[in-house]
ZABA-463347 format. One record per residue: residue number from 1; residue in three letters; x, y, z of N, C-alpha, C, O in turn. Coordinates in steps of 0.05 Angstrom, whole numbers. Example, Ala and Ser with C-alpha at 12.3 -4.5 7.8 and 13.67 -1.06 7.14 Angstrom:
<pts>
PT  nr rest   n_c1   n_c2   n_c3  ca_c1  ca_c2  ca_c3   c_c1   c_c2   c_c3   o_c1   o_c2   o_c3
PT   1  ALA    264   -114    156    246    -90    156    264    -66    156    285    -66    169
PT   2  SER    257    -45    142    273    -21    143    258      1    157    268     23    161
</pts>
This chain:
<pts>
PT  nr rest   n_c1   n_c2   n_c3  ca_c1  ca_c2  ca_c3   c_c1   c_c2   c_c3   o_c1   o_c2   o_c3
PT   1  UNK   -576   -924    459   -590   -900    466   -575   -884    487   -573   -859    485
PT   2  UNK   -563   -898    506   -549   -885    527   -524   -871    516   -517   -849    525
PT   3  UNK   -511   -883    496   -488   -871    484   -495   -845    469   -480   -826    468
PT   4  UNK   -519   -845    457   -528   -822    442   -533   -799    461   -526   -776    455
PT   5  UNK   -545   -804    485   -550   -783    505   -524   -772    515   -521   -748    519
PT   6  UNK   -504   -790    520   -478   -781    529   -465   -763    509   -453   -742    516
PT   7  UNK   -467   -770    484   -455   -754    462   -469   -727    460   -456   -706    457
PT   8  UNK   -495   -727    463   -510   -702    461   -503   -684    485   -500   -659    481
PT   9  UNK   -501   -696    508   -493   -680    532   -465   -668    529   -459   -646    537
PT  10  UNK   -447   -684    517   -419   -675    513   -418   -652    493   -404   -632    497
PT  11  UNK   -434   -654    472   -435   -632    452   -447   -607    464   -438   -585    459
PT  12  UNK   -469   -611    480   -481   -588    493   -463   -574    512   -462   -550    514
PT  13  UNK   -447   -590    527   -428   -579    546   -406   -564    532   -398   -542    540
PT  14  UNK   -396   -575    510   -376   -562    494   -386   -536    482   -371   -516    482
PT  15  UNK   -410   -536    472   -422   -512    460   -425   -490    481   -419   -467    476
PT  16  UNK   -435   -497    505   -439   -477    526   -413   -466    536   -411   -442    542
PT  17  UNK   -392   -483    537   -365   -474    545   -354   -455    524   -341   -435    531
PT  18  UNK   -358   -461    499   -348   -444    477   -362   -417    477   -349   -396    471
PT  19  UNK   -387   -417    484   -402   -391    485   -394   -375    509   -395   -350    508
PT  20  UNK   -387   -387    531   -380   -373    555   -351   -363    555   -344   -344    569
PT  21  UNK   -334   -375    538   -306   -367    537   -301   -338    529   -285   -325    543
PT  22  UNK   -313   -328    508   -309   -299    502   -318   -280    524   -305   -260    529
PT  23  UNK   -340   -287    538   -349   -270    560   -329   -270    582   -324   -250    595
PT  24  UNK   -317   -293    588   -297   -295    609   -272   -279    601   -259   -266    618
PT  25  UNK   -264   -280    575   -241   -265    566   -246   -235    568   -227   -220    576
PT  26  UNK   -270   -226    562   -276   -198    565   -275   -189    594   -267   -167    600
PT  27  UNK   -284   -207    612   -284   -200    640   -256   -197    651   -251   -181    669
PT  28  UNK   -237   -212    640   -209   -210    648   -194   -188    633   -171   -183    640
PT  29  UNK   -206   -175    614   -192   -154    599   -179   -166    574   -161   -153    563
PT  30  UNK   -187   -188    565   -175   -201    542   -179   -186    516   -161   -184    500
PT  31  UNK   -203   -175    511   -208   -161    486   -210   -131    489   -214   -117    469
PT  32  UNK   -207   -120    513   -210    -92    517   -184    -78    509   -163    -84    520
PT  33  UNK   -186    -60    490   -163    -45    481   -172    -16    480   -194    -10    471
PT  34  UNK   -154      2    488   -161     30    487   -139     45    471   -117     35    469
PT  35  UNK   -146     68    462   -126     86    450   -132    114    462   -154    120    471
PT  36  UNK   -111    130    462   -114    156    475    -98    177    460    -79    171    446
PT  37  UNK   -106    202    464    -92    225    453    -90    245    476   -110    254    487
PT  38  UNK    -65    252    483    -60    272    504    -49    296    491    -27    296    479
PT  39  UNK    -64    318    493    -55    343    481    -44    362    502    -52    362    525
PT  40  UNK    -24    378    494    -13    398    512     -4    422    496      2    419    472
PT  41  UNK     -3    445    508      6    469    494     36    472    497     47    471    520
PT  42  UNK     50    475    475     79    478    476     86    506    484     69    523    488
PT  43  UNK    112    511    486    123    537    494    115    558    473    113    582    481
PT  44  UNK    113    551    448    106    570    427     76    574    423     68    589    406
PT  45  UNK     60    561    440     31    564    438     17    545    420     -8    544    419
PT  46  UNK     32    529    406     20    509    388     13    484    405     26    478    425
PT  47  UNK     -8    469    396    -17    446    411     -2    421    401     -3    414    378
PT  48  UNK     12    408    420     26    384    415      9    360    424    -10    364    439
PT  49  UNK     16    336    416      0    313    423     18    288    426     38    286    412
PT  50  UNK      9    270    443     21    244    445     -2    224    441    -22    224    456
PT  51  UNK      1    207    421    -20    188    415    -11    160    423     11    151    415
PT  52  UNK    -28    146    437    -23    118    444    -43    101    430    -67    104    434
PT  53  UNK    -33     82    414    -51     65    398    -62     42    415    -56     39    438
PT  54  UNK    -79     26    402    -92      3    415    -72    -18    425    -77    -32    444
PT  55  UNK    -50    -20    411    -30    -40    419     -8    -29    437     11    -42    443
PT  56  UNK    -12     -4    445      8      9    464     30     24    450     47     36    464
PT  57  UNK     30     25    424     50     41    409     45     70    412     22     79    411
PT  58  UNK     66     86    415     62    115    420     75    131    397     97    125    388
PT  59  UNK     60    151    388     71    170    368     66    197    379     47    202    394
PT  60  UNK     84    216    371     82    243    381     78    262    358     87    258    336
PT  61  UNK     64    284    363     59    305    344     69    331    356     60    340    377
PT  62  UNK     89    343    343    102    367    353     96    389    333    106    390    311
PT  63  UNK     79    408    341     72    430    324     88    454    333     94    458    357
PT  64  UNK     95    471    314    110    495    320    101    518    301     94    513    278
PT  65  UNK    102    542    311     95    565    295    120    575    281    141    580    294
PT  66  UNK    119    578    255    141    588    240    143    618    242    126    631    254
PT  67  UNK    164    630    230    168    659    231    145    673    216    139    696    223
PT  68  UNK    133    660    197    111    672    182     84    668    196     63    677    185
PT  69  UNK     83    656    220     59    653    235     43    628    228     22    623    239
PT  70  UNK     53    612    210     40    587    202     49    564    218     72    564    228
PT  71  UNK     32    544    222     39    521    239     51    499    223     39    489    204
PT  72  UNK     75    491    231     89    468    220     86    444    239     78    448    262
PT  73  UNK     91    420    229     85    396    245    106    375    239    114    370    217
PT  74  UNK    114    361    261    132    338    259    118    315    274    112    317    298
PT  75  UNK    113    293    260    101    269    272    122    247    274    133    240    253
PT  76  UNK    127    238    298    146    216    302    130    191    309    115    190    329
PT  77  UNK    132    171    292    117    146    296    129    128    317    150    134    328
PT  78  UNK    116    106    322    126     87    343    152     74    336    167     65    354
PT  79  UNK    159     73    310    184     61    302    207     82    300    229     75    292
PT  80  UNK    201    107    306    221    128    306    223    144    280    238    164    279
PT  81  UNK    209    136    260    210    151    235    193    176    237    173    177    252
PT  82  UNK    200    197    223    186    222    225    174    230    198    185    224    177
PT  83  UNK    152    244    200    139    256    177    136    286    184    127    293    206
PT  84  UNK    142    304    165    141    332    170    122    346    151    118    338    128
PT  85  UNK    109    367    162     92    384    146    102    413    149    103    423    171
PT  86  UNK    110    425    127    120    452    127    101    470    111     98    467     87
PT  87  UNK     89    489    125     71    508    112     85    534    108    101    543    125
PT  88  UNK     81    547     85     94    572     79     76    588     60     58    578     47
PT  89  UNK     81    614     59     66    631     41     80    633     14    104    639     13
PT  90  UNK     65    628     -7     76    630    -33     79    659    -42     71    677    -27
PT  91  UNK     88    663    -66     92    690    -77     65    704    -80     64    729    -80
PT  92  UNK     43    689    -82     16    701    -85      3    706    -58    -19    716    -56
PT  93  UNK     17    699    -35      7    704     -9    -11    682      3    -19    684     26
PT  94  UNK    -16    662    -13    -32    639     -3    -15    618     10      9    617      5
PT  95  UNK    -26    602     27    -11    582     43     -7    558     25    -26    545     16
PT  96  UNK     19    551     21     27    527      7     38    508     28     43    515     51
PT  97  UNK     42    483     20     50    462     39     68    442     26     65    435      2
PT  98  UNK     88    433     41    106    411     33    106    390     54    111    396     78
PT  99  UNK     99    366     47     97    344     66    118    323     59    119    313     36
PT 100  UNK    135    316     78    155    295     74    147    272     91    145    274    116
PT 101  UNK    141    249     79    131    226     93    153    211    107    177    217    105
PT 102  UNK    144    191    123    163    175    139    182    159    121    204    152    130
PT 103  UNK    174    153     97    191    137     79    207    156     60    221    146     43
PT 104  UNK    205    182     64    221    201     48    207    213     24    218    230     11
PT 105  UNK    182    204     18    168    216     -4    159    244      2    152    251     25
PT 106  UNK    159    261    -19    152    289    -15    127    296    -31    126    290    -55
PT 107  UNK    107    307    -18     83    317    -32     82    347    -28     90    358     -7
PT 108  UNK     72    361    -48     70    390    -46     41    398    -53     28    386    -70
PT 109  UNK     32    420    -40      6    432    -46     11    461    -53     22    476    -36
PT 110  UNK      4    469    -77      8    496    -86    -19    509    -91    -33    501   -110
PT 111  UNK    -26    529    -76    -51    543    -79    -46    569    -94    -26    582    -91
PT 112  UNK    -65    576   -111    -63    601   -126    -91    613   -130   -111    598   -130
PT 113  UNK    -92    639   -133   -118    652   -136   -122    657   -166   -105    669   -180
PT 114  UNK   -145    647   -176   -151    650   -204   -161    677   -211   -164    694   -193
PT 115  UNK   -165    682   -237   -174    709   -245   -202    716   -235   -209    739   -233
PT 116  UNK   -218    695   -227   -244    700   -216   -244    703   -186   -265    707   -173
PT 117  UNK   -220    703   -174   -217    708   -145   -219    683   -128   -216    685   -104
PT 118  UNK   -224    660   -140   -226    635   -125   -199    621   -123   -182    625   -140
PT 119  UNK   -196    605   -102   -170    592    -97   -170    565   -112   -187    548   -108
PT 120  UNK   -150    562   -129   -145    536   -143   -122    522   -129   -107    535   -114
PT 121  UNK   -119    496   -134    -99    481   -120    -86    460   -138   -100    448   -155
PT 122  UNK    -60    457   -136    -46    436   -150    -31    419   -130    -15    430   -114
PT 123  UNK    -36    393   -130    -23    374   -111     -5    356   -127    -13    343   -146
PT 124  UNK     21    354   -118     40    335   -130     46    314   -110     55    320    -87
PT 125  UNK     42    289   -116     46    267    -98     74    258    -97     91    266   -112
PT 126  UNK     81    240    -78    108    231    -75    119    214    -98    143    212   -102
PT 127  UNK    101    203   -114    110    187   -137    108    202   -163    113    191   -184
PT 128  UNK    101    228   -162     99    245   -185     72    249   -197     69    264   -216
PT 129  UNK     51    237   -185     24    242   -194     16    271   -188     24    283   -168
PT 130  UNK     -1    282   -205    -10    310   -202    -40    311   -202    -54    298   -218
PT 131  UNK    -51    326   -182    -79    331   -181    -84    361   -181    -70    376   -167
PT 132  UNK   -103    369   -197   -109    398   -199   -139    402   -193   -156    388   -203
PT 133  UNK   -144    423   -177   -171    431   -171   -175    459   -181   -161    478   -173
PT 134  UNK   -194    462   -200   -200    488   -212   -228    496   -205   -247    483   -212
PT 135  UNK   -230    518   -191   -257    528   -183   -264    552   -201   -247    568   -208
PT 136  UNK   -290    553   -208   -299    575   -225   -326    584   -215   -342    568   -205
PT 137  UNK   -332    610   -218   -357    621   -209   -376    624   -232   -368    634   -254
PT 138  UNK   -401    615   -229   -421    616   -249   -434    644   -249   -429    660   -231
PT 139  UNK   -451    649   -268   -464    675   -270   -483    680   -247   -487    703   -239
PT 140  UNK   -495    658   -236   -513    661   -213   -499    662   -186   -512    663   -165
PT 141  UNK   -472    661   -186   -456    663   -161   -448    637   -149   -433    636   -130
PT 142  UNK   -458    614   -160   -450    589   -149   -422    581   -159   -412    592   -179
PT 143  UNK   -409    563   -145   -382    556   -151   -381    527   -161   -392    509   -149
PT 144  UNK   -368    523   -184   -363    497   -195   -335    489   -190   -317    506   -186
PT 145  UNK   -330    462   -189   -303    452   -184   -297    430   -204   -314    412   -208
PT 146  UNK   -274    432   -216   -265    411   -234   -238    399   -223   -219    414   -218
PT 147  UNK   -238    373   -220   -215    359   -209   -203    343   -231   -216    326   -244
PT 148  UNK   -177    347   -236   -162    331   -256   -139    317   -243   -123    330   -229
PT 149  UNK   -136    291   -246   -114    277   -235    -99    263   -257   -110    252   -276
PT 150  UNK    -72    262   -253    -54    249   -272    -37    230   -256    -23    238   -237
PT 151  UNK    -39    204   -262    -23    184   -247      5    184   -259      9    189   -283
PT 152  UNK     25    177   -242     53    175   -252     57    152   -271     79    148   -281
</pts>
């Protein structure tokens, strides 16, 4: 009987120690992680940012105003690779976009105005997939949207 009580006390002590361990780790800062975003205005008036992740890795976002007044962006990741976003006005006057990813893949967004005056969009992905958004106006003035995607 005495051995049984000793075993029960040992199990209870082990259980209470295991339950108190995470609380002690939190008190020491063991599980507390933060992330932050520090924004600043660049010389060209665009908002730049420095992001610090939960593990301490830092990435930067450098925005710049192009000659056409549109904002371009360069994101530099913690490993030094960059991803760029270049916005420009197409021949129809709408804003189109070209995104070059950190691994070199290129995506494009081409906006166009349909005959009904609504903006349609065609997105080409880095692997060649195409997505199209076609908006149309109904007789009662509401807008319908049809999305078509084609995988590479």
